[in-house]
N, C-alpha and C positions, 0 to 999 in steps of 0.2 A: 338262276343258279343258286343264289344265296337263299332264296325262298325254299328251294328243294332241300338244301342243306339244313335249313331251319326245321322243315317238316321231318327230315330224317332224325334229327336230334330229339324232336318231340316224340316220334315213334319209339325211339330207344328208351326215353324217359318213361313213357306210358307202359311199354312192355315190362320194364323193370318194376314199376310201381304196382303192376298187377301180378307180380311174381312169376312172369314168363321168362324162361331162359332165352337168351338171344340166339342160342344154337338150336332151338326147337324148330322143326320144319316150317311151321306156320309163321314164326317170327322171321325166319330166313327169307320166306317168300315176300313178306312185307318189306323187309329191309333191302332185299335184292332189287325189288321194283324201284325203290327210291334211288338206289345206287345207279341203276341203269339209266334213269332219267338224268341224273347229275352227269354221268359219263357221256351221255349223248349231247348234252349242252356244252361240254368243254372239249368235245371232239377236236382233234388236230385239224380236221377238214373245215371246221368253222372258225378257226383262229388264223389271223394273218401271221406271216413270218415275223413281222415287226412286233406283234404282241408276244409271240412265242419267245423271241429274243430278248425283249424288254423285261419279261417276267419269267425267269427261268423256273421251270417246273417240268416234271416228266409227263407232258401232255399226252404223249402216245400211250402211256400206261393206262389212262382213262379210257381210251378207245379200246384197248385190249380188254379192259374190265367189262365194257358193254358187250363185246363179242362173246366173252366167256359166259356172262350171265344170260344173254339172249339165246345163244346157240348151244350152250353146253351146260345147262342148268343142273342136270343130274350129277355132274362131276364137280360142281362147286363145293368146296369144303367149308363147313361152318367157320373154321378158324380163319380162312381167307377173308370171309365177309366181316367177321368181328375185327380182325387186324386192320382192314381197310377203314372201317368206321372209327376205330380208336386212334389210328396213326395217320392215315392219308387224308381223311376228310378234314380234320382240324388244320392241317397244313394248307390244303386247298382253300378252305374258308378264309384263313388269314391272308392268303395271296389275293383272293377275290375282293376282300375288303380293302386291301391296298390299291388294287386296280380301280375300284369304285371311288376311293378317296382321290387318287391321282386324276381321274376323269373329272370329278367334281371340281377339284382345284383348277384344272386346266380350263374348264368352262367358266368358272368364276372369274379367273383372270382375263379371259377373252372378253367377257361381258364388262368387266371393270375397265379394260382398255378402250372398248367401244364407247362407253359412257363418258370417258375423258375427252375423246375426240369429238 
């Protein structure tokens, strides 16, 4: 997930550096593909209730995004895509980094406990 977010950020940076508008049709196709991949990975169906409860986030919103992009592409508004990239993706990235850090710490302390025993 974090790799796809990183790729999305690189795509935005590259498009901007080349003078391409993010709302141009070709830009939107590229960015929509990345958003679809991200939303498939964080789909509610792939996350346990425990994770959803421990890390509050509108997880079902991402599933809706995937459906919107995959099945209703012609009606996706450029502003929707740009707002998701500017507002939602940074929030999701921050949460995923916290989850990754929590998991790392949990595994570290499990290994530390095992080495003491």
